[in-house]
C-alpha positions in Angstrom: 9.1 -71.1 -76.5 10.6 -68.0 -75.0 8.5 -65.1 -73.9 9.8 -61.7 -72.7 7.5 -59.6 -70.5 7.7 -55.8 -70.4 7.3 -53.8 -68.3 7.3 -56.1 -65.3 6.3 -55.2 -61.8 7.1 -57.9 -59.2 4.3 -56.8 -57.0 1.6 -57.1 -59.7 -0.4 -60.2 -58.9 -1.7 -60.5 -62.5 1.8 -60.7 -63.9 2.9 -63.2 -61.3 -0.1 -65.5 -62.1 0.3 -65.4 -65.8 4.1 -66.1 -65.5 3.3 -69.0 -63.2 0.7 -70.5 -65.6 3.1 -70.1 -68.6 5.9 -71.8 -66.7 3.5 -74.7 -65.8 3.1 -75.4 -69.5 6.8 -75.2 -70.3 7.0 -71.6 -71.6 10.3 -69.9 -70.7 9.7 -66.4 -69.3 12.2 -63.7 -69.2 11.9 -60.0 -68.3 12.8 -57.3 -70.8 14.0 -53.9 -69.4 11.7 -51.0 -69.3 12.2 -47.8 -71.2 13.1 -47.6 -74.9 16.9 -47.6 -74.7 17.0 -50.2 -71.9 14.4 -52.4 -73.7 16.4 -52.6 -76.9 19.5 -53.4 -74.9 17.9 -56.3 -73.0 20.3 -59.3 -73.2 19.0 -62.1 -75.4 16.0 -60.2 -76.6 16.6 -61.5 -80.1 16.0 -65.0 -78.8 12.4 -64.1 -77.9 9.6 -65.9 -79.8 7.0 -63.6 -78.2 7.3 -60.2 -76.6 4.4 -59.5 -74.3 3.7 -55.9 -73.6 1.6 -54.9 -70.6 1.8 -51.2 -70.8 3.3 -48.8 -73.4 3.5 -45.7 -71.1 7.2 -46.3 -70.0 8.2 -46.4 -73.7 6.2 -43.4 -75.0 5.2 -41.1 -72.1 6.7 -37.6 -72.2 5.9 -34.1 -71.0 4.1 -33.2 -74.3 1.9 -34.8 -76.9 4.5 -34.0 -79.6 7.3 -35.7 -77.7 5.1 -38.7 -76.9 4.1 -39.0 -80.5 7.8 -38.8 -81.5 8.8 -41.4 -78.9 6.0 -43.7 -80.1 7.1 -43.5 -83.7 10.7 -44.1 -82.8 9.7 -47.1 -80.6 7.6 -48.7 -83.3 10.3 -48.2 -86.0 12.9 -49.8 -83.7 10.5 -52.6 -82.9 10.0 -53.2 -86.6 13.8 -53.8 -87.0 13.7 -56.3 -84.2 10.8 -58.3 -85.7 12.5 -61.3 -87.3 9.7 -63.8 -86.9 8.6 -62.5 -83.5 5.1 -62.2 -82.3 3.9 -59.4 -80.2 1.2 -59.5 -77.6 -0.4 -56.5 -75.8 -2.5 -57.2 -72.8 -4.7 -54.1 -72.4 -5.0 -53.8 -68.6 -6.5 -50.3 -68.6 -7.5 -48.0 -71.3 -6.6 -45.1 -69.0 -3.8 -45.4 -66.4 -4.6 -45.5 -62.7 -3.6 -41.9 -62.3 -5.8 -40.8 -65.2 -2.8 -39.0 -66.7 -2.5 -38.7 -70.4 0.9 -38.3 -72.1 1.6 -34.9 -70.4 
């Protein structure tokens, strides 16, 4: 099984622990690029069985609610084209980001 993580922060202890545990049981972990264009250009992303999202902010955050909504719709539409028997996991780390910033 191949799982892609995104976004990935190498100094995040939770992400390191979950990757280590997955690898212990034989799961192949790869890192997908962050940001919408970069994410969809990630090499071998089509080989993923599971795409594990940790935060959506890098994909949808903008300087206005309208732009954020537009970016979210575009991201979801593009994700639907990628689907092809993939499963998606979203680990909700925080309901509000650490900086308490919304999408402005």
